[in-house]
C-alpha positions, -999 to 999 in steps of 0.1 A, spaced: 12 1 441 41 -21 430 58 8 413 56 28 445 71 0 466 99 -3 440 107 34 442 107 33 480 130 3 480 154 18 456 156 49 478 168 29 507 205 23 507 214 -14 509 243 -5 532 218 10 556 200 -23 558 232 -41 568 243 -15 593 242 -25 630 228 1 653 231 -4 690 202 20 698 178 -4 681 166 21 655 176 11 621 183 34 591 152 20 574 130 34 602 149 67 600 142 68 563 105 62 567 102 87 596 121 114 576 99 106 546 68 109 567 80 141 583 86 155 547 51 145 537 36 162 568 55 195 567 82 197 541 58 192 511 39 224 520 71 244 520 81 228 487 46 234 472 47 270 484 81 276 468 70 260 435 37 280 434 55 312 442 79 307 413 51 298 389 32 330 400 64 351 395 70 336 360 33 343 351 35 379 363 67 386 344 54 369 312 21 389 315 40 422 319 63 414 289 33 405 268 15 438 277 46 458 269 49 441 236 12 448 228 17 484 238 46 488 214 25 472 186 -4 495 194 17 526 195 31 517 161 -4 511 147 -16 544 161 13 563 145 4 546 113 -32 556 116 -24 592 125 0 596 96 -24 579 72 -53 602 80 -29 632 81 -44 643 114 -17 669 121 -23 685 87 -60 687 93 -54 703 128 -31 729 112 -56 735 85 -84 742 111 -61 764 131 -52 784 100 -88 797 99 -85 816 132 -71 851 139 -32 855 137 -29 868 173 -50 839 187 -31 815 165 3 828 178 -10 822 214 -23 788 205 10 778 190 29 793 219 8 770 242 16 741 219 -20 731 216 -17 715 182 10 692 195 -11 684 226 -41 676 204 -20 653 182 -7 635 213 -42 632 228 -56 618 196 -27 593 193 -33 582 229 -70 577 223 -62 556 192 -37 535 212 -64 530 238 -88 519 211 -63 495 196 -54 480 230 -91 474 237 -92 453 206 -65 430 220 
């Protein structure tokens, strides 16, 4: 309580204590009325602003974290796909079908689509681990 009184007294200007006001209201009462008014309404605006900034910082940090994790997961998925030689196995399986059907499948780019879908599923699996 003593510390609070000391803080309040240091906020009051000593020149305001010596000022002579003909209206009868001194600067000390103005100070306390403005402080009370801030405690009634101004503190809510201040708290709203602070909480809004904290929420914005958290959302930005969370998005940056997720983007970083997505880059890491994509790199791990590429590593897994290349380690297991998935593209080679897909080509090997497609080599067993008829040449006309194979030409149509290659024209539709189905091997590339399968590789991308497999990479996407691996990225999803890795992201679920985080």
